[in-house]
C-alpha atoms as one frame of an Amber mdcrd trajectory, in Angstrom:
protein
  -4.976 174.635 168.249  -8.186 174.866 166.874 -10.111 177.842 165.329 -12.944
 177.459 168.373  -9.885 178.243 170.744  -8.573 181.165 169.263 -12.404 182.656
 168.768 -12.763 182.159 172.217 -10.305 184.808 172.764 -11.573 187.471 170.333
 -12.585 189.656 173.675  -9.142 189.251 174.923  -6.929 188.386 172.617  -3.700
 189.024 174.922  -4.541 186.152 176.813  -3.870 183.894 174.338  -0.251 183.207
 175.223  -1.689 182.742 178.658  -3.748 180.124 177.388  -1.560 178.465 175.037
   1.337 177.988 178.036  -1.546 176.396 180.135  -2.530 174.441 177.072   0.799
 173.129 175.998   1.816 171.920 179.611  -1.930 170.144 179.876  -1.510 167.928
 176.995   2.660 167.241 177.314   1.829 166.604 181.083  -1.698 164.675 181.183
  -2.486 161.636 179.013  -5.750 161.560 176.839  -6.895 165.042 177.628 -10.038
 166.318 175.518 -10.597 170.020 174.892 -13.710 171.377 174.820 -14.555 174.947
 174.038 -17.667 176.443 175.414 -19.618 180.031 175.553 -17.737 181.274 178.647
 -14.980 178.238 179.413 -12.582 175.990 177.787 -12.690 172.922 179.383 -10.009
 170.057 179.576 -11.229 166.278 180.511 -10.287 162.868 180.636 -12.925 160.485
 182.104 -14.746 163.876 183.588 -13.685 167.748 183.370 -10.944 168.456 185.654
  -9.816 171.973 184.686 -10.990 174.381 182.629  -9.781 178.181 181.743 -12.208
 181.476 181.462 -12.329 184.981 182.381 -14.354 184.573 185.270 -14.134 187.712
 187.911 -12.405 185.551 190.051 -10.553 188.801 191.844 -11.550 192.652 192.324
 -10.719 194.374 189.356  -7.968 196.421 191.126  -6.208 193.200 192.022  -6.835
 191.790 188.305  -3.804 192.069 186.037  -4.395 192.696 182.588  -4.522 190.267
 180.583  -5.588 187.156 182.748  -6.840 184.366 182.440  -8.949 182.199 185.482
  -7.346 178.417 185.817 -10.211 176.395 187.713  -9.726 172.976 189.178 -11.159
 170.440 191.378  -9.445 168.706 193.893 -10.496 166.388 196.804  -9.271 168.563
 199.230  -8.696 172.785 199.549  -5.492 173.698 198.210  -3.567 176.292 200.612
  -1.790 179.058 198.697  -2.049 182.646 198.163  -2.230 182.487 194.648  -5.998
 180.613 195.223  -8.371 183.723 194.950 -11.201 181.573 195.735 -12.223 177.851
 196.921 -15.450 176.444 197.375 -16.456 172.781 198.610 -18.914 172.369 196.410
 -19.928 168.748 197.373 -18.336 167.032 200.305 -14.534 166.316 199.441 -14.749
 167.992 196.241 -13.159 171.361 196.146 -13.270 173.930 193.539 -10.188 176.201
 193.249 -10.335 179.452 190.809  -6.554 181.152 190.626  -6.044 184.173 188.278
  -3.199 184.023 185.962  -1.403 187.085 184.210   1.386 185.822 182.516   2.795
 182.860 180.840   5.356 182.741 183.254   2.236 182.121 186.356   1.662 178.279
 184.374   4.436 176.874 186.576   5.081 173.927 188.426   3.075 174.257 191.429
   0.012 175.598 189.554   0.197 172.168 187.037   1.054 169.835 190.071  -2.536
 171.090 191.160  -4.046 170.203 187.877  -2.247 167.225 187.395  -3.685 166.199
 190.714  -7.460 167.454 189.563  -6.806 165.193 186.867  -5.761 162.107 188.820
  -9.041 162.522 190.869 -11.578 163.422 188.105  -9.892 160.029 186.295 -10.953
 158.233 189.702 -14.377 159.074 190.085 -17.318 156.901 189.218
């Protein structure tokens, strides 16, 4: 993990184990991933960005775990699950999904299936 990634968690250090679990699974399961740290998010890209993590408020404060991390990914369709806090069709057939994660254990096979699908979708875009 880079120093930039660690600095991203200065404001919410308890969320770092959640990020580590996500980062490890992404880099193990998806080839040729680039990680780019920005001020408000950490992006994961292949040909294009397919997922990111941030502290956006995708869920009301009273329903948000502490600590938390929001995993955002894009798909060609709207995924249906009670885990998905928000899904919007940013462009025709391009759905952005936000999932609030409160523990490393929530970086599970279901979430990673969506992230892998997002990576495949991203790799096919022109």
